[in-house]
C-alpha positions in Angstrom: 0.0 -0.2 0.0 1.6 3.3 -0.9 0.2 6.0 1.4 0.5 10.2 1.7 0.0 11.9 4.7 -0.3 15.3 4.6 0.1 16.8 8.2 2.0 14.0 9.2 3.6 15.6 12.4 0.4 16.8 14.2 -1.3 14.3 16.6 -3.6 12.6 14.2 -1.2 12.8 11.4 1.7 11.3 13.1 -1.0 8.6 14.3 -1.8 7.7 11.1 1.9 7.2 9.8 2.4 5.2 12.8 -0.7 3.2 12.0 -0.1 2.7 8.6 3.6 2.0 8.6 3.0 -0.9 11.6 0.4 -2.3 8.8 3.2 -2.6 6.1 2.5 0.3 4.3 5.2 2.5 2.2 4.0 6.2 4.0 5.2 9.3 2.7 4.8 12.2 5.2 4.6 15.9 4.3 4.0 18.7 6.8 4.8 22.4 7.3 7.3 22.2 10.4 9.6 19.2 8.7 8.9 19.6 4.9 7.8 23.3 4.4 4.3 22.4 2.7 1.7 24.9 3.4 -1.3 24.0 2.5 -2.2 27.8 2.5 0.9 28.5 0.1 0.0 27.0 -3.8 3.4 27.3 -4.6 4.8 24.8 -1.8 1.7 22.3 -2.8 2.9 22.6 -6.4 6.2 21.7 -5.5 6.1 18.9 -3.5 3.2 17.4 -5.8 5.8 17.8 -8.7 8.2 15.8 -6.7 5.7 13.2 -6.3 4.5 13.1 -9.9 6.2 9.7 -10.8 4.2 8.2 -7.9 0.8 6.8 -7.5 -1.0 6.7 -4.0 -3.8 3.7 -2.6 -4.3 6.7 0.6 -4.0 10.2 0.4 -5.1 11.8 3.9 -5.3 15.3 4.4 -4.5 15.7 8.4 -4.5 19.6 8.6 -6.3 22.2 10.0 -6.7 23.8 13.3 -9.5 25.3 15.6 -7.4 28.7 16.7 -5.7 30.4 14.1 -3.1 33.5 14.3 -4.4 33.2 18.3 -8.1 33.9 17.2 -10.2 32.2 19.6 -13.7 30.6 18.7 -16.5 32.9 18.6 -18.9 32.6 21.5 -21.5 35.2 19.4 -21.7 36.8 16.2 -20.7 40.0 17.8 -17.3 38.7 18.0 -17.0 37.7 14.2 -13.6 39.4 13.1 -13.2 39.2 9.0 -9.4 38.8 9.2 -9.9 35.9 11.6 -12.6 34.1 9.4 -10.6 34.7 6.4 -7.5 32.8 8.1 -9.9 29.7 9.2 -11.2 29.6 5.3 -7.8 30.0 4.0 -6.9 26.7 6.3 -9.4 24.6 6.8 -11.6 25.4 3.4 -9.0 26.6 0.6 -6.2 24.8 1.7 -8.3 21.4 1.3 -9.1 22.8 -2.1 -5.7 23.1 -2.9 -4.6 19.9 -2.0 -7.5 18.1 -3.8 -6.1 20.0 -7.0 -2.6 19.3 -6.5 -2.8 15.6 -5.0 -5.7 14.1 -6.3 -4.4 13.4 -9.6 -1.4 11.3 -7.7 -4.5 8.9 -6.8 -4.1 5.3 -8.2 -6.5 4.8 -11.4 -6.0 1.2 -11.8 -7.6 0.5 -8.4 -9.5 1.5 -5.3 -8.0 4.6 -3.9 -9.1 7.1 -1.1 -8.5 10.5 -0.6 -9.5 11.6 3.0 -9.7 15.0 4.6 -10.2 15.8 8.8 -13.4 17.7 8.8 -15.6 18.1 11.7 -18.8 17.3 13.5 -19.1 21.1 14.0 -19.0 21.8 10.2 -22.6 19.7 10.3 -25.4 22.5 9.1 -28.1 19.7 10.1 -26.8 18.8 13.4 -25.8 22.2 14.6 -27.7 23.1 17.8 -25.4 25.0 19.7 -24.3 27.8 17.4 -21.0 29.6 18.2 -17.8 28.9 16.8 -19.1 30.6 13.3 -15.6 30.7 11.5 -14.7 27.3 12.2 -18.0 26.0 11.4 -18.7 28.1 8.3 -15.1 26.8 7.1 -15.4 23.1 7.8 -18.8 23.1 6.2 -17.2 25.0 3.1 -14.6 22.1 3.4 -17.4 19.6 3.0 -19.0 21.1 0.4 -15.2 21.1 -1.7 -15.2 17.6 -0.9 -18.6 16.8 -2.5 -18.1 18.8 -5.6 -14.6 17.3 -6.0 -16.0 14.0 -5.6 -18.4 14.5 -8.6 -15.7 15.5 -10.7 -13.4 12.5 -10.0 -16.0 10.0 -10.2 -15.8 11.0 -13.9 -12.3 11.1 -14.0 -11.1 8.2 -12.1 -13.7 5.5 -11.3 -12.0 4.0 -8.6 -11.1 7.0 -6.6 -13.3 7.8 -3.5 -13.4 11.3 -1.9 -14.5 11.5 1.6 -14.6 13.6 5.0 -14.0 12.2 8.2 -14.6 13.3 11.8 -11.9 12.0 13.8 -13.6 12.2 17.4 -12.9 14.6 20.0 -9.0 13.6 19.9 -6.9 14.5 22.5 -4.3 17.0 20.9 -3.2 20.7 21.7 -6.1 21.8 19.0 -8.6 20.6 21.8 -7.1 20.8 25.0 -9.0 24.2 26.3 -12.4 22.7 24.6 -12.6 18.8 25.1 -13.2 18.8 29.2 -17.1 18.4 28.6 -16.9 15.6 25.8 -15.7 12.2 25.6 -12.3 12.3 24.0 -10.3 9.3 22.5 -6.4 9.2 22.1 -5.1 10.3 18.6 -3.7 6.4 18.2 -7.5 5.1 18.8 -8.7 8.0 16.6 -6.4 6.5 13.8 -7.0 3.2 13.9 -10.9 4.0 13.6 -10.6 6.3 10.8 -8.8 3.6 9.2 -10.8 1.2 9.6 -13.7 3.5 8.0 -11.5 4.2 4.8 -11.1 0.5 4.5 -14.5 -0.5 4.4 -15.7 2.4 1.9 -16.5 1.7 -1.7 -16.8 3.8 -4.7 -20.5 4.2 -3.8 -19.4 6.1 -0.6 -17.4 9.1 -2.4 -18.4 12.2 -1.7 -20.0 11.6 1.8 -19.1 12.3 5.4 -18.6 10.2 8.0 -17.4 9.9 11.8 -14.8 7.8 13.1 -17.2 5.1 14.0 -18.4 5.2 10.1 -21.7 6.7 10.7 -22.8 9.2 7.8 -22.8 12.5 9.3 -25.8 15.0 8.1 -24.5 18.2 5.9 
């Protein structure tokens, strides 16, 4: 199995790399800290994709994303919305995902089943939103879901074996969730990685463009 993990030094990304290697996969990991890959910078995406252009992957996993960008905490009310903070959220959690797909989805294997998965979040579900708040993060993740859904439709025509999917990893014990996880059940990055890979293993091309949680359940848009 050929696997590419983008965001390989984060909590979930590193756990995914470990799990995949333990299963015998040939894993290529890319990150901003180790490799200079920045999903908000198209030039770095282009350069890394070009260096891998002769490879074809069974799994491409985008494990990038952040709840706090540039020190801006999630908004509690609409009055707290800041234009620059919202733009930064979209650059990382939505536009960045579109750029990852544009540059790396062509590297998916086309002669066999292949998967491009991206970490989304349940709070990006419009149908599941009963609490409000976290306006920018919710909206950026909802936009990511639409991007993946749209890209899946295109890639159904371009690569009939490809599966594109948005995944909610659970509330994982990482620095991203440390301030906000106290009132929610949490799981370790390793448990999340194990569960996410099991979900990926269960997917068929008919599941492309879907939004699922770490238990494999469909999350409402």
